[in-house]
N, C-alpha and C positions, 0 to 999 in steps of 0.2 A: 504494500500500500504506500502511496506517495505521502511525503511529509507535507502538511498544510500549515499555513500561517494566517494569523488574524491581521486585518488591515482596517483601520477606522477612517471614515470620511465624514466631514461636516457638510451638510446639505441644507439648502433653503427648505423650510418646513412645507411650504406650499408645493414646491417642485417635487419634494419627496412624496407627498400624498398623491399627487397626480401621476407620478411615475409608478408608484406602488399599485395604483388602480389599473394602469395599463398592464403591468406584469400579471396582475390577477386575471385580467381578461385574456391574456396570452397563455395562462395556465402555468406560469413559472414563478419561482420565488425571486425576491430581489437578489439573493446570493447567487442564484443560477444566472440571472441577467448579468451580474458583474463578472462571473466566471466566463460567460459567453463573450463579453466585451474583451476581456483579457486574452482569451483564446484567439479571437480575431486579430488583435494587435500582434500577437506572436506569429500567427500564420501569414498575415499580410505585411508585417514589419512596418505598419503605419496605423494611423487612426482610421478605423473602418467606415468612416463617413466623411463627407465634405465639411470643411470648416471655412466659413466665409465671414468677412467683415462687411456688414451692410453699410458702413460709413465710407467705404472707399468708392471714389468716383471712377467708373470704368474707363473713361477717356484718359484720366490721369494715369491709371494703372497701365493701360496700353502704351501711353507715351513713355512711361518709365521703363517698361519692358523693352520697347524699341530702342530707347536710349542705352539701356544696359547692353544690348547686343552690339550696338554701334561702339560703345565704350570698350567692350571686350575685344572687338576687332581692332580698334585703334591701339589697345595695349599690346597686342601681338606685333603690330607694326612698329610701335615706338613706346618704350617704357619711360620716357623722359617726363611725361605730363601726368603722372599718377595723381598728384595732389589736386590738380585742376579738375580731373574727372570726378574725384570724390567730392570736391566742393560743389560741382554741378549736380551730382546725384543728391547731395544733402539739400540743396536748394529746391529740387523737385519734390523731395519727400516733405520738406517743410511746407511747401506750397500745398501739397495734397492734404496735409494734416490741418491746415487752416481752413480748408473748404468744407 
């Protein structure tokens, strides 16, 4: 038999009640749900669902991704301007966080 351990988690009481109700409807215990989550993390080596920030402006995100690709390409060509690239990326990130 495998060795088991106890792990405690603090939860918002309303979210706990709602989640426990869903688990009951699914016919599983909260402990089984947590074990299923951990099993999926191990199997997929990732969080087994999408995590998104609803406050991110998609146009800004696409602009940042495009800029990162351009910046990466320019780093390959010339390593002299590292600080300028990081400064520009910081400016884009700051602009995005203010929107």
